N, C-alpha and C positions, 0 to 999 in steps of 0.2 A: 405113493403117487409120484410119477415121474414128471420132470419139467426140463425142457431143453430149448435153447435158442440156437437155430441152425443157420441163421444168415448173418451177414456182416463180417467184419474182421475179427471181432471178439465174440466167442460163443461159449455156451455153458451147457452142462448136463448135470442134473442132480435129482435128489429125492426130496419130497416134502412129507412132513409128519406133523400131526396136530400138536399145537402148543398154545393152549388157551383160546383166545379169539383169533389167533393167527396161525400160520403154518411155519414151522421151522424148516430151513433149507440147508442141505448139505450136498455140495457138488464140487465141480472143478472147471476151471477156465481152460478153454482151447482157442486156438487161432485158426482162421479161415483157411490158411495154407496147409494145415495139418490134415493128413488123410483120415485119422481116427480121432474121435473126441476123447479127451482124458476123463478118468473117473476119479472120484475122491480117494485119496490115499496113494495114487500112483506117483505123484510128484508134489511134495510139500509146498512148493512155491505156487502151485496151481490150485491148491485146496481153497474152497470157499465155504463160509457158513454165514447164514443170515436169517432174515425173517420176511415172509411174504404176507402182506396185509391187504384186505379189500378197501378200496377208497370209497366205493358207492355200494348202497344196499342191494343193487341189481346184480352185483358180482360181475361187472363188465370192465372194471378198472382196478388194477392192482399195483402195488409198489413192492419191489424186492429190494430190501436194504442189506448191503454187504459191508459191515464195519471193518476197518483196518485191512484192506486189500494189500497184498505184497507189492503190486506194481502201480505206479502213476498217481495214486490218490490216497486220501485219508478215509473216505467213506463213500462208497458207490451207491447210487440210487438208480434203479432200473424201473422205468414206468411200463406197464404192460396193459394194453387195451384189446378188447375183443373187436 
């Protein structure tokens, strides 16, 4: 399964795979000014790994956690709502 964020200054493209009650995420960070989105493995500083979890049983609200990103923070939490 593919997941991508295509708006804003920081974007990502990755793949989700089943991991217990959650989904494992493997992808890469890209910036809005770049013409093509990065893929996991193209640039080690842009690689991301994390976990996507549903917050509500209706599957309309999710949280993507990205521990130890290379840039700017210690732990990224991205909230996704339908």
